[in-house]
C-alpha positions, -999 to +999 in steps of 0.1 A: +221-215+543+196-243+542+176-253+573+166-287+585+131-278+574+141-276+538+169-302+533+164-337+519+174-371+530+172-404+511+167-436+530+176-468+512+154-496+526+118-496+535+118-520+564+109-513+600+141-494+607+141-473+575+104-464+579+109-455+616+138-432+606+117-417+578+088-410+602+110-395+629+128-373+604+094-362+589+083-351+623+115-330+625+106-312+593+130-330+570+120-341+534+125-378+532+124-402+502+125-439+509+138-463+483+126-499+485+139-526+461+108-548+465+078-542+441+056-535+471+062-521+505+055-547+532+069-573+555+071-611+555+045-632+573+062-635+607+059-622+642+079-595+659+082-581+694+088-546+706+105-546+740+098-516+762+127-497+747+112-499+712+077-494+724+088-461+740+104-449+707+072-457+687+049-442+713+071-410+711+063-409+674+026-408+682+018-444+673+004-457+706-033-460+696-024-477+663-002-502+682-028-509+708-051-519+679-028-545+665-008-559+695-010-591+715+004-589+750+023-619+765+015-621+802+046-641+811+080-651+799+084-689+801+116-709+798+113-747+793+135-777+792+137-795+759+132-831+770+101-829+792+089-793+788+094-786+825+095-749+834+129-736+842+116-701+850+083-682+847+082-645+853+054-619+848+060-599+816+029-578+806+020-559+838+056-560+851+070-542+821+043-515+822+049-510+859+087-511+861+096-499+826+067-475+820+062-491+785+049-524+773+063-556+758+041-564+729+039-589+700+026-582+665+024-596+630+053-578+612+031-567+584+007-550+608+034-530+626+051-521+593+017-509+580+012-487+610+045-470+606+041-467+568+007-451+571+021-425+596+048-417+570+023-409+543-006-396+564-014-361+548-026-349+582+007-359+599+033-335+611+060-325+586+065-332+549+048-364+537+074-391+531+079-401+494+079-439+492+094-454+460+092-491+454+110-513+428+141-492+433+171-513+439+201-491+446+231-503+426+255-473+427+264-443+447+276-410+431+295-389+456+312-366+431+295-338+450+303-348+486+275-326+500+248-341+477+252-379+476+232-396+448+216-430+451+214-446+416+187-473+411+190-502+387+167-485+362+190-455+362+169-432+383+190-408+404+180-397+438+201-367+450+198-355+486+217-337+514+222-370+532+218-407+524+210-433+550+216-470+543+189-489+561+190-518+537+196-548+560+222-573+567+234-575+531+235-537+527+244-525+493+249-490+506+275-503+531+294-520+502+292-488+481+306-468+510+336-490+509+331-502+545+349-533+558+332-566+553+323-575+589+297-602+581+301-635+601+282-667+595+269-680+628+266-717+618+229-716+627+197-712+607+162-703+618+129-718+607+100-694+605+064-704+605+029-690+614+006-718+627-031-711+625-044-705+660-076-725+654-056-756+648-037-751+681-069-745+700-086-776+686-060-800+698-060-808+735-023-813+734-017-777+723-047-759+736-027-746+766-009-722+741-041-702+736-054-704+772-028-679+784-007-658+760+030-662+769+064-657+753+081-691+755+116-703+749+126-740+749+163-746+756+181-777+742+215-789+731+225-770+699+191-756+693+162-736+708+126-729+700+106-696+705+069-692+701+042-667+709+007-657+698+000-628+675-032-611+662-049-620+694-044-658+689-050-659+651-015-673+646+012-689+667+045-674+656+074-699+655+111-692+654+132-723+656+170-720+656+191-751+647+225-759+631+225-747+595+224-771+565+249-767+537+221-758+513+207-729+534+242-717+542+249-714+505+215-699+495+209-678+526+172-688+526+151-717+514+116-729+516+109-757+540+080-779+553+062-788+585+078-822+584+113-807+582+105-783+610+092-810+633+121-833+624+146-807+635+137-814+671+142-851+676+136-865+711+120-833+723+089-832+745+058-845+727+042-811+728+069-798+704+061-820+674+024-817+682+028-780+678+052-778+649+035-804+627+004-781+625+024-756+604+013-750+568+032-748+536+047-713+543+076-727+564+109-711+555+144-712+568+173-687+566+209-687+576+218-665+605+245-640+599+257-612+621+283-584+620+315-580+640+313-549+662+324-520+641+319-483+649+324-471+613+289-463+602+293-430+584+313-412+558+306-375+551+269-372+542+263-410+541+255-432+571+241-466+580+213-477+603+201-510+618+213-543+604+234-525+578+256-513+606+251-537+635+233-569+623+229-591+653+217-627+660+181-629+671+191-644+705+183-611+723+151-603+703+165-568+698+174-564+661+144-543+651+143-525+685+179-514+681+172-501+646+142-481+660+165-466+686+190-457+658+162-441+639+151-419+668+187-407+676+194-401+639+164-379+635+172-360+667+207-352+654+197-343+618+167-322+630+190-298+648+214-289+620+216-272+587+227-291+556+263-279+559+266-295+594+252-330+584+286-348+588+289-335+624+253-346+631+259-381+616+291-384+637+272-376+669+246-401+659+272-429+655+289-419+687+257-421+706+246-455+691+277-476+682+287-486+717+252-493+729+242-513+698+275-531+699+269-543+735+236-557+723+253-574+694+278-590+717+251-602+741+231-617+713+262-636+701+269-648+737+234-661+739+241-685+710+262-705+733+242-697+764+210-710+749+225-742+734+245-758+762+244-796+762+229-811+794+254-809+822+270-785+847+269-754+824+233-760+815+223-764+852+242-732+861+224-714+832+190-727+843+196-715+879+206-680+865+174-679+844+152-681+875+162-645+881+144-621+858+174-599+853+186-608+818+210-632+801+247-629+792+263-596+800+233-572+797+204-569+821+168-563+810+168-531+831+197-517+811+183-529+778+147-518+783+149-487+805+149-451+795+152-435+761+182-430+738+171-394+732+184-362+747+151-344+744+139-339+780+103-341+768+110-377+758+131-388+788+101-401+806+065-408+795+036-417+818+015-444+803-017-449+824-026-483+812-061-496+820-061-522+848 
């Protein structure tokens, strides 16, 4: 009978969720191979945030010091009106999260956070078997003729046989399709612009200098669209996520290059500070259609299971997509680390049972926020703004529910104590 210390798992997808799963399983003594279709492992040039629930998972994997070295901490959460930039609500974020949630709310460059997790996967001094990372390996087929040993087959014909296979390959998951899961993908009607604006350009202009004087996480609310921005790398870049109605071209292509002019023009009539900020973007502006999945608890079949966006892709209107994938990763590793290879299906079933309802609730809240964020001016907008003055969440989930505790059963990980320097 094989033990968890000797069995093998293939993870398809080398993004934040896949690598977090690989690292968590490594630390449970499992041999992991990660297959990434891109020629190089890395992340796009964009910002990302770890809410306290995700910070707690990553700290539990021993990454606190590495994360402290790359993070930028927003001191407040600010909500603004589209026309005049007036503040709807301003609440403390940085110290409040550490005091009340016992974990921080931090921002990063995606590539920096990805590198930290990847380095921990391959560190020869780390706990457990070093993760085998294989790039340029697009999985195009799945051989389950031996149900106990699923085989991922890459486009070049290379076969990767293991005791379990995890599809962490994103919203357009090939593993999901090869499993024969129902197509639950839904087009939201929206698209998002992404851009990184050099912080020195922001600081040099008196009309935008306020953005670097105090680091904040800001959301501007307007009819049919909203704008999110925050600093990363200590002010080196202002990260922009701008959600607007999708064009036919982007809906068809899923993603397309854009320009600073198109980005600024997407917010006509908004407060003058918005075009002053957005027009400083460089030529790396891109936009992508926003898809999500209908809630669906079918994430596993035998020795194959899904994780993150492959199972519960959500709109970015709760800023929880990566955080929920990291929670998935931790629970998956906890379940797989306690069984022998013969009991993998039972472990995967428990993993899905522990995660599907929770992630589904976040999916639903993210979808509700598409409407909640985009009300036209009027009674619903005024009621929303009044609600936002209370720092207890949006839609149907509270920040306390979303950010508190841990998804793990391990009592050693139920509560950490983080003595942050004052």
